[in-house]
N, CA, C, O and the ligand as a Tripos MOL2 file, in Angstrom:
@<TRIPOS>MOLECULE
protein
  265   263    67     0     0
PROTEIN
NO_CHARGES

@<TRIPOS>ATOM
      1 N          26.0650  265.2120   -8.2500 N.3       1 MET1
      2 CA         26.8800  264.6420   -9.3200 C.3       1 MET1
      3 C          28.0310  263.8060   -8.7430 C.2       1 MET1
      4 O          28.6790  264.1980   -7.7730 O.2       1 MET1
      5 N          28.2550  262.7000   -9.3370 N.am      2 GLU2
      6 CA         29.3710  261.8720   -8.8720 C.3       2 GLU2
      7 C          30.6480  262.2440   -9.5950 C.2       2 GLU2
      8 O          30.6490  262.6090  -10.7700 O.2       2 GLU2
      9 N          31.7280  262.1380   -8.8530 N.am      3 GLN3
     10 CA         33.0190  262.4410   -9.4560 C.3       3 GLN3
     11 C          33.8180  261.1580   -9.6120 C.2       3 GLN3
     12 O          33.8480  260.3160   -8.7140 O.2       3 GLN3
     13 N          34.4520  261.0230  -10.7400 N.am      4 ASP4
     14 CA         35.2670  259.8370  -11.0010 C.3       4 ASP4
     15 C          36.7040  260.2570  -11.2660 C.2       4 ASP4
     16 O          37.1100  260.4400  -12.4130 O.2       4 ASP4
     17 N          37.4650  260.4080  -10.1930 N.am      5 PRO5
     18 CA         38.8510  260.9000  -10.3150 C.3       5 PRO5
     19 C          39.7880  259.8690  -10.9470 C.2       5 PRO5
     20 O          40.8210  260.2290  -11.5110 O.2       5 PRO5
     21 N          39.4310  258.6110  -10.8520 N.am      6 THR6
     22 CA         40.3310  257.5860  -11.4000 C.3       6 THR6
     23 C          39.6430  256.8020  -12.4960 C.2       6 THR6
     24 O          38.9670  255.8080  -12.2330 O.2       6 THR6
     25 N          39.8170  257.2500  -13.7110 N.am      7 PRO7
     26 CA         39.2340  256.5340  -14.8540 C.3       7 PRO7
     27 C          39.9250  255.2000  -15.0770 C.2       7 PRO7
     28 O          41.1480  255.1430  -15.2110 O.2       7 PRO7
     29 N          39.1560  254.1420  -15.1150 N.am      8 GLN8
     30 CA         39.7580  252.8280  -15.3080 C.3       8 GLN8
     31 C          39.4940  252.3390  -16.7250 C.2       8 GLN8
     32 O          38.3430  252.1290  -17.1100 O.2       8 GLN8
     33 N          40.5430  252.1610  -17.4880 N.am      9 PRO9
     34 CA         40.4560  251.7440  -18.8980 C.3       9 PRO9
     35 C          39.7750  250.3830  -19.0500 C.2       9 PRO9
     36 O          38.5560  250.3070  -19.1970 O.2       9 PRO9
     37 N          40.5480  249.3410  -19.0140 N.am     10 GLU10
     38 CA         39.9770  248.0050  -19.1190 C.3      10 GLU10
     39 C          40.7230  247.0500  -18.1900 C.2      10 GLU10
     40 O          41.3030  246.0510  -18.6150 O.2      10 GLU10
     41 N          40.6840  247.3950  -16.9270 N.am     11 GLN11
     42 CA         41.3410  246.5610  -15.9340 C.3      11 GLN11
     43 C          40.3180  246.1490  -14.8870 C.2      11 GLN11
     44 O          40.2570  246.7550  -13.8170 O.2      11 GLN11
     45 N          39.5270  245.1490  -15.1680 N.am     12 PRO12
     46 CA         38.4890  244.7150  -14.2380 C.3      12 PRO12
     47 C          39.0930  244.1360  -12.9610 C.2      12 PRO12
     48 O          39.7630  243.1040  -12.9940 O.2      12 PRO12
     49 N          38.8530  244.8030  -11.8500 N.am     13 GLY13
     50 CA         39.3090  244.2900  -10.5730 C.3      13 GLY13
     51 C          40.7890  244.4970  -10.3410 C.2      13 GLY13
     52 O          41.3330  244.0120   -9.3490 O.2      13 GLY13
     53 N          41.4440  245.2010  -11.2300 N.am     14 GLY14
     54 CA         42.8750  245.4080  -11.0470 C.3      14 GLY14
     55 C          43.2240  246.8680  -11.1720 C.2      14 GLY14
     56 O          43.0730  247.4570  -12.2420 O.2      14 GLY14
     57 N          43.6890  247.4610  -10.0890 N.am     15 ASP15
     58 CA         44.0160  248.8820  -10.1620 C.3      15 ASP15
     59 C          45.5250  249.1020  -10.2220 C.2      15 ASP15
     60 O          45.9830  250.2360  -10.3600 O.2      15 ASP15
     61 N          46.2920  248.0260  -10.1200 N.am     16 SER16
     62 CA         47.7390  248.1790  -10.2170 C.3      16 SER16
     63 C          48.3190  247.0130  -11.0050 C.2      16 SER16
     64 O          47.7840  245.9040  -10.9920 O.2      16 SER16
     65 N          49.4070  247.2820  -11.6790 N.am     17 ILE17
     66 CA         50.0460  246.2560  -12.4940 C.3      17 ILE17
     67 C          51.2590  245.7090  -11.7480 C.2      17 ILE17
     68 O          52.0890  246.4690  -11.2490 O.2      17 ILE17
     69 N          51.3500  244.4130  -11.6780 N.am     18 VAL18
     70 CA         52.4700  243.7930  -10.9690 C.3      18 VAL18
     71 C          53.2620  242.9270  -11.9370 C.2      18 VAL18
     72 O          52.7000  242.1130  -12.6710 O.2      18 VAL18
     73 N          54.5620  243.1160  -11.9250 N.am     19 CYS19
     74 CA         55.4110  242.2890  -12.7670 C.3      19 CYS19
     75 C          55.3860  240.8580  -12.2500 C.2      19 CYS19
     76 O          55.6060  240.6160  -11.0630 O.2      19 CYS19
     77 N          55.1190  239.9190  -13.1370 N.am     20 ALA20
     78 CA         55.0340  238.5190  -12.7280 C.3      20 ALA20
     79 C          56.4140  237.9420  -12.4420 C.2      20 ALA20
     80 O          56.5360  236.8410  -11.9060 O.2      20 ALA20
     81 N          57.4370  238.6810  -12.7970 N.am     21 GLY21
     82 CA         58.7860  238.1710  -12.6050 C.3      21 GLY21
     83 C          59.3820  238.6110  -11.2790 C.2      21 GLY21
     84 O          59.7470  237.7790  -10.4480 O.2      21 GLY21
     85 N          59.4800  239.9210  -11.0820 N.am     22 CYS22
     86 CA         60.1720  240.4240   -9.9010 C.3      22 CYS22
     87 C          59.2140  241.0870   -8.9230 C.2      22 CYS22
     88 O          59.6120  241.4350   -7.8110 O.2      22 CYS22
     89 N          57.9560  241.2670   -9.3170 N.am     23 GLY23
     90 CA         56.9750  241.7990   -8.3740 C.3      23 GLY23
     91 C          56.9430  243.3140   -8.3380 C.2      23 GLY23
     92 O          56.3590  243.9000   -7.4270 O.2      23 GLY23
     93 N          57.5620  243.9530   -9.3130 N.am     24 THR24
     94 CA         57.5160  245.4050   -9.3670 C.3      24 THR24
     95 C          56.0950  245.8820   -9.6420 C.2      24 THR24
     96 O          55.4150  245.3480  -10.5180 O.2      24 THR24
     97 N          55.6540  246.8770   -8.9020 N.am     25 VAL25
     98 CA         54.2930  247.3610   -9.0460 C.3      25 VAL25
     99 C          54.2870  248.6820   -9.7960 C.2      25 VAL25
    100 O          55.0700  249.5820   -9.4930 O.2      25 VAL25
    101 N          53.4060  248.7900  -10.7670 N.am     26 ALA26
    102 CA         53.2580  250.0280  -11.5140 C.3      26 ALA26
    103 C          51.7860  250.3880  -11.5800 C.2      26 ALA26
    104 O          50.9310  249.5160  -11.7300 O.2      26 ALA26
    105 N          51.4980  251.6580  -11.4710 N.am     27 GLU27
    106 CA         50.0980  252.0790  -11.5070 C.3      27 GLU27
    107 C          49.5360  251.9450  -12.9160 C.2      27 GLU27
    108 O          48.3590  251.6400  -13.1140 O.2      27 GLU27
    109 N          50.4000  252.1800  -13.8750 N.am     28 GLU28
    110 CA         49.9860  252.0110  -15.2630 C.3      28 GLU28
    111 C          50.9830  251.1030  -15.9660 C.2      28 GLU28
    112 O          52.1120  250.9290  -15.5070 O.2      28 GLU28
    113 N          50.5620  250.5360  -17.0660 N.am     29 VAL29
    114 CA         51.4470  249.6240  -17.7860 C.3      29 VAL29
    115 C          52.4710  250.4200  -18.5780 C.2      29 VAL29
    116 O          52.1210  251.0990  -19.5420 O.2      29 VAL29
    117 N          53.7290  250.3400  -18.1790 N.am     30 PRO30
    118 CA         54.7780  251.0240  -18.9430 C.3      30 PRO30
    119 C          54.8840  250.4320  -20.3470 C.2      30 PRO30
    120 O          54.6270  249.2470  -20.5620 O.2      30 PRO30
    121 N          55.2630  251.2740  -21.2830 N.am     31 VAL31
    122 CA         55.3160  250.8290  -22.6760 C.3      31 VAL31
    123 C          56.3930  249.7740  -22.8740 C.2      31 VAL31
    124 O          56.3570  249.0050  -23.8350 O.2      31 VAL31
    125 N          57.3540  249.7470  -21.9520 N.am     32 THR32
    126 CA         58.4620  248.7970  -22.1070 C.3      32 THR32
    127 C          58.1060  247.4290  -21.5550 C.2      32 THR32
    128 O          58.8390  246.4610  -21.7590 O.2      32 THR32
    129 N          56.9810  247.3490  -20.8550 N.am     33 TRP33
    130 CA         56.5930  246.0770  -20.2770 C.3      33 TRP33
    131 C          55.9640  245.1810  -21.3230 C.2      33 TRP33
    132 O          55.4320  245.6440  -22.3320 O.2      33 TRP33
    133 N          56.0380  243.8930  -21.0610 N.am     34 THR34
    134 CA         55.4590  242.9290  -21.9740 C.3      34 THR34
    135 C          54.2230  242.3030  -21.3430 C.2      34 THR34
    136 O          54.2260  241.9230  -20.1720 O.2      34 THR34
    137 N          53.1760  242.2050  -22.1380 N.am     35 CYS35
    138 CA         51.9480  241.5990  -21.6440 C.3      35 CYS35
    139 C          51.7150  240.2710  -22.3590 C.2      35 CYS35
    140 O          51.6840  240.2100  -23.5880 O.2      35 CYS35
    141 N          51.5550  239.2310  -21.5840 N.am     36 SER36
    142 CA         51.2720  237.9360  -22.1760 C.3      36 SER36
    143 C          50.0200  237.3470  -21.5270 C.2      36 SER36
    144 O          49.7910  237.5010  -20.3270 O.2      36 SER36
    145 N          49.2330  236.6830  -22.3310 N.am     37 VAL37
    146 CA         47.9910  236.1100  -21.8110 C.3      37 VAL37
    147 C          48.1630  234.6060  -21.6390 C.2      37 VAL37
    148 O          48.4580  233.8830  -22.5910 O.2      37 VAL37
    149 N          47.9750  234.1590  -20.4180 N.am     38 GLU38
    150 CA         48.1080  232.7390  -20.1330 C.3      38 GLU38
    151 C          46.8320  232.2500  -19.4640 C.2      38 GLU38
    152 O          46.4760  232.6990  -18.3750 O.2      38 GLU38
    153 N          46.1610  231.3400  -20.1200 N.am     39 ASP39
    154 CA         44.9080  230.7940  -19.5820 C.3      39 ASP39
    155 C          43.8980  231.8940  -19.3070 C.2      39 ASP39
    156 O          43.1590  231.8370  -18.3240 O.2      39 ASP39
    157 N          43.8700  232.8960  -20.1780 N.am     40 GLY40
    158 CA         42.8940  233.9510  -20.0330 C.3      40 GLY40
    159 C          43.2810  234.9950  -19.0070 C.2      40 GLY40
    160 O          42.5590  235.9730  -18.8170 O.2      40 GLY40
    161 N          44.4160  234.8020  -18.3390 N.am     41 ALA41
    162 CA         44.8570  235.7730  -17.3420 C.3      41 ALA41
    163 C          46.0270  236.5690  -17.9010 C.2      41 ALA41
    164 O          46.9370  236.0330  -18.5330 O.2      41 ALA41
    165 N          45.9670  237.8710  -17.6410 N.am     42 ARG42
    166 CA         47.0320  238.7200  -18.1560 C.3      42 ARG42
    167 C          48.2280  238.7020  -17.2200 C.2      42 ARG42
    168 O          48.0910  238.7980  -16.0010 O.2      42 ARG42
    169 N          49.3730  238.5790  -17.8060 N.am     43 ARG43
    170 CA         50.6030  238.6490  -17.0140 C.3      43 ARG43
    171 C          51.4960  239.7050  -17.6070 C.2      43 ARG43
    172 O          51.6640  239.7980  -18.8220 O.2      43 ARG43
    173 N          52.0610  240.4950  -16.7310 N.am     44 TYR44
    174 CA         52.9390  241.5690  -17.1940 C.3      44 TYR44
    175 C          54.3630  241.3060  -16.7360 C.2      44 TYR44
    176 O          54.6080  240.8540  -15.6170 O.2      44 TYR44
    177 N          55.2810  241.5980  -17.6210 N.am     45 PHE45
    178 CA         56.6860  241.4640  -17.2750 C.3      45 PHE45
    179 C          57.3920  242.7790  -17.5680 C.2      45 PHE45
    180 O          57.1880  243.3870  -18.6190 O.2      45 PHE45
    181 N          58.2240  243.2100  -16.6280 N.am     46 CYS46
    182 CA         58.9750  244.4380  -16.8560 C.3      46 CYS46
    183 C          60.0640  244.1740  -17.8980 C.2      46 CYS46
    184 O          60.2430  243.0490  -18.3630 O.2      46 CYS46
    185 N          60.7650  245.2120  -18.2420 N.am     47 ASP47
    186 CA         61.7380  245.0980  -19.3230 C.3      47 ASP47
    187 C          62.7460  243.9940  -19.0450 C.2      47 ASP47
    188 O          62.9990  243.1420  -19.8960 O.2      47 ASP47
    189 N          63.3170  244.0150  -17.8480 N.am     48 ASP48
    190 CA         64.3330  243.0170  -17.5090 C.3      48 ASP48
    191 C          63.7290  241.6190  -17.4920 C.2      48 ASP48
    192 O          64.2930  240.6870  -18.0650 O.2      48 ASP48
    193 N          62.5970  241.4760  -16.8440 N.am     49 CYS49
    194 CA         61.9860  240.1550  -16.7210 C.3      49 CYS49
    195 C          61.5040  239.6520  -18.0800 C.2      49 CYS49
    196 O          61.4850  238.4470  -18.3290 O.2      49 CYS49
    197 N          61.1170  240.5720  -18.9550 N.am     50 ALA50
    198 CA         60.6790  240.1630  -20.2860 C.3      50 ALA50
    199 C          61.8290  239.4920  -21.0310 C.2      50 ALA50
    200 O          61.6540  238.4700  -21.6940 O.2      50 ALA50
    201 N          62.9980  240.0900  -20.9060 N.am     51 ARG51
    202 CA         64.1600  239.4850  -21.5630 C.3      51 ARG51
    203 C          64.4500  238.1210  -20.9500 C.2      51 ARG51
    204 O          64.6230  237.1340  -21.6650 O.2      51 ARG51
    205 N          64.5030  238.0740  -19.6370 N.am     52 ALA52
    206 CA         64.7970  236.8140  -18.9540 C.3      52 ALA52
    207 C          63.7290  235.7820  -19.3000 C.2      52 ALA52
    208 O          64.0190  234.6060  -19.5200 O.2      52 ALA52
    209 N          62.4920  236.2550  -19.3400 N.am     53 ASN53
    210 CA         61.3980  235.3400  -19.6310 C.3      53 ASN53
    211 C          61.5130  234.8050  -21.0530 C.2      53 ASN53
    212 O          61.2860  233.6230  -21.3140 O.2      53 ASN53
    213 N          61.8710  235.7040  -21.9610 N.am     54 LEU54
    214 CA         62.0450  235.2780  -23.3520 C.3      54 LEU54
    215 C          63.1100  234.2110  -23.4480 C.2      54 LEU54
    216 O          62.9360  233.1930  -24.1190 O.2      54 LEU54
    217 N          64.2140  234.4560  -22.7680 N.am     55 ARG55
    218 CA         65.2830  233.4650  -22.7900 C.3      55 ARG55
    219 C          64.7960  232.1530  -22.1960 C.2      55 ARG55
    220 O          65.0430  231.0760  -22.7400 O.2      55 ARG55
    221 N          64.1130  232.2620  -21.0900 N.am     56 ALA56
    222 CA         63.6270  231.0520  -20.4230 C.3      56 ALA56
    223 C          62.6650  230.3080  -21.3380 C.2      56 ALA56
    224 O          62.7320  229.0850  -21.4630 O.2      56 ALA56
    225 N          61.7760  231.0490  -21.9710 N.am     57 ILE57
    226 CA         60.8030  230.4180  -22.8660 C.3      57 ILE57
    227 C          61.5220  229.7490  -24.0310 C.2      57 ILE57
    228 O          61.2160  228.6130  -24.3930 O.2      57 ILE57
    229 N          62.4710  230.4600  -24.6080 N.am     58 GLU58
    230 CA         63.2120  229.8640  -25.7220 C.3      58 GLU58
    231 C          63.9400  228.6080  -25.2580 C.2      58 GLU58
    232 O          63.9290  227.5780  -25.9320 O.2      58 GLU58
    233 N          64.5730  228.7190  -24.0920 N.am     59 GLY59
    234 CA         65.3020  227.5730  -23.5670 C.3      59 GLY59
    235 C          64.3740  226.3940  -23.3060 C.2      59 GLY59
    236 O          64.6790  225.2480  -23.6390 O.2      59 GLY59
    237 N          63.2310  226.7100  -22.7000 N.am     60 ARG60
    238 CA         62.2920  225.6400  -22.3940 C.3      60 ARG60
    239 C          61.7240  225.0420  -23.6750 C.2      60 ARG60
    240 O          61.5080  223.8340  -23.7810 O.2      60 ARG60
    241 N          61.4880  225.9270  -24.6450 N.am     61 LEU61
    242 CA         60.9740  225.4250  -25.9120 C.3      61 LEU61
    243 C          61.9690  224.4520  -26.5270 C.2      61 LEU61
    244 O          61.6060  223.3790  -27.0090 O.2      61 LEU61
    245 N          63.2490  224.8620  -26.4980 N.am     62 ASP62
    246 CA         64.2770  223.9840  -27.0550 C.3      62 ASP62
    247 C          64.2660  222.6350  -26.3360 C.2      62 ASP62
    248 O          64.2940  221.5740  -26.9610 O.2      62 ASP62
    249 N          64.2260  222.7080  -25.0130 N.am     63 SER63
    250 CA         64.2710  221.4700  -24.2340 C.3      63 SER63
    251 C          63.0190  220.6410  -24.4930 C.2      63 SER63
    252 O          63.0750  219.4150  -24.5910 O.2      63 SER63
    253 N          61.8940  221.3330  -24.6010 N.am     64 THR64
    254 CA         60.6470  220.6020  -24.7830 C.3      64 THR64
    255 C          60.5610  219.9810  -26.1730 C.2      64 THR64
    256 O          60.0560  218.8750  -26.3660 O.2      64 THR64
    257 N          61.0740  220.7400  -27.1220 N.am     65 TRP65
    258 CA         60.9550  220.2580  -28.4930 C.3      65 TRP65
    259 C          61.7480  218.9730  -28.7130 C.2      65 TRP65
    260 O          61.3310  218.0980  -29.4720 O.2      65 TRP65
    261 N          62.8690  218.8720  -28.0570 N.am     66 TRP66
    262 CA         63.7180  217.7050  -28.2910 C.3      66 TRP66
    263 C          63.4140  216.5980  -27.3140 C.2      66 TRP66
    264 O          64.0380  215.5390  -27.3690 O.2      66 TRP66
    265 ZN         60.2060  242.3080  -13.4200 Zn       67 ZN67
@<TRIPOS>BOND
     1     1     2 1
     2     2     3 1
     3     3     4 2
     4     3     5 am
     5     5     6 1
     6     6     7 1
     7     7     8 2
     8     7     9 am
     9     9    10 1
    10    10    11 1
    11    11    12 2
    12    11    13 am
    13    13    14 1
    14    14    15 1
    15    15    16 2
    16    15    17 am
    17    17    18 1
    18    18    19 1
    19    19    20 2
    20    19    21 am
    21    21    22 1
    22    22    23 1
    23    23    24 2
    24    23    25 am
    25    25    26 1
    26    26    27 1
    27    27    28 2
    28    27    29 am
    29    29    30 1
    30    30    31 1
    31    31    32 2
    32    31    33 am
    33    33    34 1
    34    34    35 1
    35    35    36 2
    36    35    37 am
    37    37    38 1
    38    38    39 1
    39    39    40 2
    40    39    41 am
    41    41    42 1
    42    42    43 1
    43    43    44 2
    44    43    45 am
    45    45    46 1
    46    46    47 1
    47    47    48 2
    48    47    49 am
    49    49    50 1
    50    50    51 1
    51    51    52 2
    52    51    53 am
    53    53    54 1
    54    54    55 1
    55    55    56 2
    56    55    57 am
    57    57    58 1
    58    58    59 1
    59    59    60 2
    60    59    61 am
    61    61    62 1
    62    62    63 1
    63    63    64 2
    64    63    65 am
    65    65    66 1
    66    66    67 1
    67    67    68 2
    68    67    69 am
    69    69    70 1
    70    70    71 1
    71    71    72 2
    72    71    73 am
    73    73    74 1
    74    74    75 1
    75    75    76 2
    76    75    77 am
    77    77    78 1
    78    78    79 1
    79    79    80 2
    80    79    81 am
    81    81    82 1
    82    82    83 1
    83    83    84 2
    84    83    85 am
    85    85    86 1
    86    86    87 1
    87    87    88 2
    88    87    89 am
    89    89    90 1
    90    90    91 1
    91    91    92 2
    92    91    93 am
    93    93    94 1
    94    94    95 1
    95    95    96 2
    96    95    97 am
    97    97    98 1
    98    98    99 1
    99    99   100 2
   100    99   101 am
   101   101   102 1
   102   102   103 1
   103   103   104 2
   104   103   105 am
   105   105   106 1
   106   106   107 1
   107   107   108 2
   108   107   109 am
   109   109   110 1
   110   110   111 1
   111   111   112 2
   112   111   113 am
   113   113   114 1
   114   114   115 1
   115   115   116 2
   116   115   117 am
   117   117   118 1
   118   118   119 1
   119   119   120 2
   120   119   121 am
   121   121   122 1
   122   122   123 1
   123   123   124 2
   124   123   125 am
   125   125   126 1
   126   126   127 1
   127   127   128 2
   128   127   129 am
   129   129   130 1
   130   130   131 1
   131   131   132 2
   132   131   133 am
   133   133   134 1
   134   134   135 1
   135   135   136 2
   136   135   137 am
   137   137   138 1
   138   138   139 1
   139   139   140 2
   140   139   141 am
   141   141   142 1
   142   142   143 1
   143   143   144 2
   144   143   145 am
   145   145   146 1
   146   146   147 1
   147   147   148 2
   148   147   149 am
   149   149   150 1
   150   150   151 1
   151   151   152 2
   152   151   153 am
   153   153   154 1
   154   154   155 1
   155   155   156 2
   156   155   157 am
   157   157   158 1
   158   158   159 1
   159   159   160 2
   160   159   161 am
   161   161   162 1
   162   162   163 1
   163   163   164 2
   164   163   165 am
   165   165   166 1
   166   166   167 1
   167   167   168 2
   168   167   169 am
   169   169   170 1
   170   170   171 1
   171   171   172 2
   172   171   173 am
   173   173   174 1
   174   174   175 1
   175   175   176 2
   176   175   177 am
   177   177   178 1
   178   178   179 1
   179   179   180 2
   180   179   181 am
   181   181   182 1
   182   182   183 1
   183   183   184 2
   184   183   185 am
   185   185   186 1
   186   186   187 1
   187   187   188 2
   188   187   189 am
   189   189   190 1
   190   190   191 1
   191   191   192 2
   192   191   193 am
   193   193   194 1
   194   194   195 1
   195   195   196 2
   196   195   197 am
   197   197   198 1
   198   198   199 1
   199   199   200 2
   200   199   201 am
   201   201   202 1
   202   202   203 1
   203   203   204 2
   204   203   205 am
   205   205   206 1
   206   206   207 1
   207   207   208 2
   208   207   209 am
   209   209   210 1
   210   210   211 1
   211   211   212 2
   212   211   213 am
   213   213   214 1
   214   214   215 1
   215   215   216 2
   216   215   217 am
   217   217   218 1
   218   218   219 1
   219   219   220 2
   220   219   221 am
   221   221   222 1
   222   222   223 1
   223   223   224 2
   224   223   225 am
   225   225   226 1
   226   226   227 1
   227   227   228 2
   228   227   229 am
   229   229   230 1
   230   230   231 1
   231   231   232 2
   232   231   233 am
   233   233   234 1
   234   234   235 1
   235   235   236 2
   236   235   237 am
   237   237   238 1
   238   238   239 1
   239   239   240 2
   240   239   241 am
   241   241   242 1
   242   242   243 1
   243   243   244 2
   244   243   245 am
   245   245   246 1
   246   246   247 1
   247   247   248 2
   248   247   249 am
   249   249   250 1
   250   250   251 1
   251   251   252 2
   252   251   253 am
   253   253   254 1
   254   254   255 1
   255   255   256 2
   256   255   257 am
   257   257   258 1
   258   258   259 1
   259   259   260 2
   260   259   261 am
   261   261   262 1
   262   262   263 1
   263   263   264 2
@<TRIPOS>SUBSTRUCTURE
     1 MET1         2 RESIDUE 1 A MET
     2 GLU2         6 RESIDUE 1 A GLU
     3 GLN3        10 RESIDUE 1 A GLN
     4 ASP4        14 RESIDUE 1 A ASP
     5 PRO5        18 RESIDUE 1 A PRO
     6 THR6        22 RESIDUE 1 A THR
     7 PRO7        26 RESIDUE 1 A PRO
     8 GLN8        30 RESIDUE 1 A GLN
     9 PRO9        34 RESIDUE 1 A PRO
    10 GLU10       38 RESIDUE 1 A GLU
    11 GLN11       42 RESIDUE 1 A GLN
    12 PRO12       46 RESIDUE 1 A PRO
    13 GLY13       50 RESIDUE 1 A GLY
    14 GLY14       54 RESIDUE 1 A GLY
    15 ASP15       58 RESIDUE 1 A ASP
    16 SER16       62 RESIDUE 1 A SER
    17 ILE17       66 RESIDUE 1 A ILE
    18 VAL18       70 RESIDUE 1 A VAL
    19 CYS19       74 RESIDUE 1 A CYS
    20 ALA20       78 RESIDUE 1 A ALA
    21 GLY21       82 RESIDUE 1 A GLY
    22 CYS22       86 RESIDUE 1 A CYS
    23 GLY23       90 RESIDUE 1 A GLY
    24 THR24       94 RESIDUE 1 A THR
    25 VAL25       98 RESIDUE 1 A VAL
    26 ALA26      102 RESIDUE 1 A ALA
    27 GLU27      106 RESIDUE 1 A GLU
    28 GLU28      110 RESIDUE 1 A GLU
    29 VAL29      114 RESIDUE 1 A VAL
    30 PRO30      118 RESIDUE 1 A PRO
    31 VAL31      122 RESIDUE 1 A VAL
    32 THR32      126 RESIDUE 1 A THR
    33 TRP33      130 RESIDUE 1 A TRP
    34 THR34      134 RESIDUE 1 A THR
    35 CYS35      138 RESIDUE 1 A CYS
    36 SER36      142 RESIDUE 1 A SER
    37 VAL37      146 RESIDUE 1 A VAL
    38 GLU38      150 RESIDUE 1 A GLU
    39 ASP39      154 RESIDUE 1 A ASP
    40 GLY40      158 RESIDUE 1 A GLY
    41 ALA41      162 RESIDUE 1 A ALA
    42 ARG42      166 RESIDUE 1 A ARG
    43 ARG43      170 RESIDUE 1 A ARG
    44 TYR44      174 RESIDUE 1 A TYR
    45 PHE45      178 RESIDUE 1 A PHE
    46 CYS46      182 RESIDUE 1 A CYS
    47 ASP47      186 RESIDUE 1 A ASP
    48 ASP48      190 RESIDUE 1 A ASP
    49 CYS49      194 RESIDUE 1 A CYS
    50 ALA50      198 RESIDUE 1 A ALA
    51 ARG51      202 RESIDUE 1 A ARG
    52 ALA52      206 RESIDUE 1 A ALA
    53 ASN53      210 RESIDUE 1 A ASN
    54 LEU54      214 RESIDUE 1 A LEU
    55 ARG55      218 RESIDUE 1 A ARG
    56 ALA56      222 RESIDUE 1 A ALA
    57 ILE57      226 RESIDUE 1 A ILE
    58 GLU58      230 RESIDUE 1 A GLU
    59 GLY59      234 RESIDUE 1 A GLY
    60 ARG60      238 RESIDUE 1 A ARG
    61 LEU61      242 RESIDUE 1 A LEU
    62 ASP62      246 RESIDUE 1 A ASP
    63 SER63      250 RESIDUE 1 A SER
    64 THR64      254 RESIDUE 1 A THR
    65 TRP65      258 RESIDUE 1 A TRP
    66 TRP66      262 RESIDUE 1 A TRP
    67 ZN67       265 GROUP 0 **** ****
């Protein structure tokens, strides 16, 4: 019988989560992290980076819109 000690939910080829902002590594996705899909690729941002990213996105949106 085979044993599967590490059940993998739906993370194809990815066994660890890395914050796209500061590079923090987490084994599982913390509930406080933000997940955004860009070009079909998942990107995770930790709590701090999510806020910074939101600000950056809003700022860029403002700049882009005008
Ligand atoms: Zn981060």
